[in-house]
N, C-alpha and C positions, 0 to 999 in steps of 0.2 A: 504494499501500497505507500501511495508515496504524500507525503505529507510537503506543505512550502509554508512560507512568512508570507503574511498580507498583509498591509498596510491598513488598518482599521481604527477609526477616531485618533489619529494620530501616535496611534500605538504597534509597530508589529507583532501579529497575531498567527500561532501557529493551526495552519485549517489541513484536512480531506481535501486531495483532489482526487475527486474518487473518477474521472476520466483522462488523468493523466495529461493534460493538458494546459495547464498553466503555467504561466510566465513564471522566471525564474529557479533561484537553487533553488533544487528539492532534496527530501529526504526519505529516505524508504525504508520501512518498520513492518516486520511482521503480522499478517491479521490474527496477532496471540494479544489478549490483554494483560499477561504476563511480561510480554517485550511492551509495550506500552506503559506500564506502570515503573518497568527496569529504565526505559532510554527519558520520562519525566524524572525519574529520583535521579538520574545519574545526569542531565540536564547535558543529553546527547543534541537535543533541539539549537541548545545556544550556540555546542560546536560546530553543529553541521551546518547552518546558519550563517556560522560567525559574526551572532549579536544577538542578542537578548531576544527575547521572542515569549510572548505570556503563552503559557500552555493550560489555564486553566479551565477553560471552555473544550479544549483537546480529547480529552478522555470521556466526559458524555458523547460528542459528536464519531469520539472512535468506535464507542458503545452500541450508539445509533445505525452506523454505518455497518457493521456486524450484525447483527438484527435484521437489516434490510436485503444484507447480500441471502442472510440463509432463509429468508421467506422466497427469494428466487429462485435459491438451490433447493426448496421443498417445494416446489410447482413438477407439478403432472407431466415426466416425459412426453417427446415429441408422439403420437400415431406412426408417423412415418417411421421406419427404420433404417440404418445405414445403406448406400446405394440401391437405393429404391425411389422411382420417380411418385409423385404425391400420389396418385393414382392406383400404386402398388406392384404394379410392374417392375422387374430388375430390369436395374440399369445394363445396360449390355453394350459392348462397342464391336463385337463380334456376330455376324447371323447365322 
């Protein structure tokens, strides 16, 4: 997961870059709550961004991001199997 520092109200704040498209220096983090806790405790984001950043809201945003990701992965799988057209016939290159 990518985290970037964004200026909000005159202060640099660490935010999650869900689409990995925000500009600026980014820090990468495992999608694991223990990894987030360790990074905040060791002030890893301050070192990664080479300046002090506010990480107060980051833990809550991180948890919400994980919950959204888990909801998407719990969705039922597509009824189409790999290697088949949408109407069910197998894709073949030879006849």
